[in-house]
C-alpha positions in Angstrom: 81.6 -60.6 66.7 84.0 -59.9 69.6 84.2 -56.2 68.8 80.4 -56.0 68.9 80.2 -57.8 72.3 82.8 -55.3 73.5 80.7 -52.4 72.3 77.7 -53.8 74.2 79.7 -54.4 77.4 81.2 -50.9 77.2 77.8 -49.3 76.9 76.4 -51.4 79.8 79.4 -50.5 82.0 78.5 -46.8 81.4 75.0 -47.3 82.8 74.1 -45.7 86.0 73.1 -47.9 88.9 69.4 -47.3 88.5 69.5 -48.3 84.9 71.5 -51.4 85.7 68.9 -52.4 88.4 66.0 -51.8 86.1 67.5 -54.0 83.4 68.4 -56.6 86.0 64.8 -56.7 87.3 63.4 -57.6 83.9 66.1 -60.1 83.0 65.5 -63.8 83.9 68.1 -66.6 83.5 66.5 -69.7 82.0 67.7 -73.1 81.0 66.4 -75.2 78.1 67.1 -78.8 77.2 68.5 -79.9 73.8 65.6 -80.2 71.4 63.3 -77.6 73.1 61.8 -75.0 70.9 62.2 -71.4 72.0 60.0 -70.0 69.3 57.4 -71.9 67.2 56.5 -71.0 63.6 53.5 -68.6 63.6 54.2 -67.5 67.1 55.0 -63.9 68.1 58.6 -63.5 69.3 57.9 -61.9 72.7 61.3 -62.5 74.3 64.9 -61.7 73.4 67.3 -64.4 74.6 71.0 -63.7 75.1 72.9 -67.0 74.9 75.1 -67.6 77.9 75.9 -71.2 77.1 74.9 -73.6 74.4 73.8 -73.5 70.8 70.5 -72.9 69.1 69.4 -72.4 65.5 66.8 -70.5 63.6 65.1 -72.1 60.6 61.9 -72.3 58.6 60.2 -74.7 56.3 60.2 -74.3 52.5 58.6 -77.0 50.4 58.7 -79.3 53.4 62.5 -78.7 53.6 64.2 -77.1 56.6 66.2 -74.0 55.8 68.6 -72.9 58.5 69.1 -69.2 58.6 71.1 -68.6 61.7 73.1 -70.4 64.4 73.2 -68.8 67.9 76.3 -69.3 70.0 77.6 -67.8 73.2 76.9 -64.0 73.4 74.4 -64.1 70.4 70.9 -62.8 70.7 68.4 -65.5 69.8 65.4 -63.7 68.4 63.2 -63.6 65.3 64.0 -59.9 64.7 61.1 -59.0 62.4 58.5 -60.7 64.7 60.1 -59.2 67.8 60.1 -55.6 66.4 56.6 -55.7 64.9 55.1 -58.1 67.5 53.5 -60.1 64.8 53.6 -63.9 64.1 56.9 -65.0 62.6 57.8 -67.6 60.0 60.8 -69.0 61.9 61.5 -71.6 64.5 64.2 -71.3 67.1 65.3 -74.7 68.6 68.1 -75.7 71.1 70.8 -77.9 69.5 72.3 -78.4 73.0 71.3 -77.6 76.5 71.1 -73.8 76.5 71.3 -71.2 79.3 69.9 -67.8 78.3 69.2 -64.4 79.8 65.6 -63.6 78.8 64.0 -60.2 78.5 60.3 -59.8 77.8 59.5 -57.4 75.0 56.7 -55.5 76.9 58.8 -55.2 80.0 61.8 -53.8 78.0 59.6 -51.4 76.1 58.2 -50.1 79.4 61.5 -49.8 81.2 63.4 -48.2 78.3 60.9 -45.2 78.4 62.0 -44.6 81.9 65.8 -45.1 81.4 67.2 -43.3 78.3 70.4 -45.4 78.4 68.3 -48.4 77.5 67.2 -46.6 74.4 70.9 -46.4 73.4 71.3 -50.1 74.2 68.3 -50.9 72.0 69.7 -48.9 69.1 73.1 -50.5 69.5 71.6 -54.0 69.4 69.6 -53.1 66.3 72.7 -51.6 64.6 74.8 -54.6 65.4 72.2 -57.0 64.1 72.0 -55.0 60.9 75.8 -55.2 60.5 75.7 -58.9 61.1 73.0 -59.3 58.5 74.9 -57.2 56.0 78.1 -59.2 56.6 76.1 -62.5 56.2 74.7 -61.3 52.8 78.2 -60.1 51.7 79.8 -63.4 52.7 77.0 -65.4 51.0 77.7 -63.7 47.7 81.5 -62.9 47.9 82.9 -65.9 49.6 83.2 -69.4 48.3 81.3 -72.2 50.1 84.6 -73.4 51.6 85.4 -70.0 53.0 81.8 -69.7 54.4 82.3 -73.1 56.0 85.6 -72.1 57.5 84.1 -69.0 58.9 81.3 -70.8 60.7 83.8 -73.3 62.0 85.9 -70.5 63.5 83.0 -68.8 65.1 82.5 -71.3 67.9 84.7 -74.3 67.5 83.9 -75.8 70.9 80.2 -76.2 69.8 80.7 -76.9 66.2 80.4 -80.7 66.6 76.8 -80.1 67.8 75.7 -78.9 64.4 74.2 -81.4 62.1 75.8 -81.5 58.6 72.3 -81.0 57.1 71.9 -77.8 59.1 75.3 -76.5 58.1 74.7 -77.3 54.4 71.4 -75.5 54.6 72.9 -72.5 56.3 75.7 -72.3 53.7 73.2 -72.7 50.9 74.9 -75.8 49.5 74.1 -79.5 49.1 75.2 -82.1 51.6 77.4 -83.6 48.9 79.2 -80.3 48.4 79.7 -79.9 52.1 81.2 -83.4 52.2 83.6 -82.5 49.5 84.6 -79.3 51.3 85.1 -81.2 54.6 87.3 -83.8 52.9 89.7 -81.1 51.6 90.1 -79.4 55.0 
């Protein structure tokens, strides 16, 4: 993910001053407490939230069981992508697993300002491309890597926050049982 963050930073550093100011005006720093919900199931995702500090997760319910689909660490964009793009109610919930600090941008404000500043259109396209790459990598990993390799990968992503993840959430994210996760952890 580091290379993706560098691409975003490089693009932002090429913005002219007016574009930077326009983006700054619509960006709000917010803080949320552990357990707070950033997005409820059935709600429209009207904000994108860039994680500055902390951990959040995205999940949904299936047969009264929680299915974790994503963890958000530092520099990740906490968003229900389909809901955000289409501005329709989503199926997912985003909750804070720790206290979280985010930079929040409202969908309507961003759509308005990007029409005035073409560099923000490039930014929007880059974010979409990077999310698509992440999703493709996640699917590849799910089918090509063993459960142990997938576990080690999530462990490496943000080791300083890993202890905040519940084992049931990790098992769900990896698509394995809690018992299988326990066996993997015992071998590492």
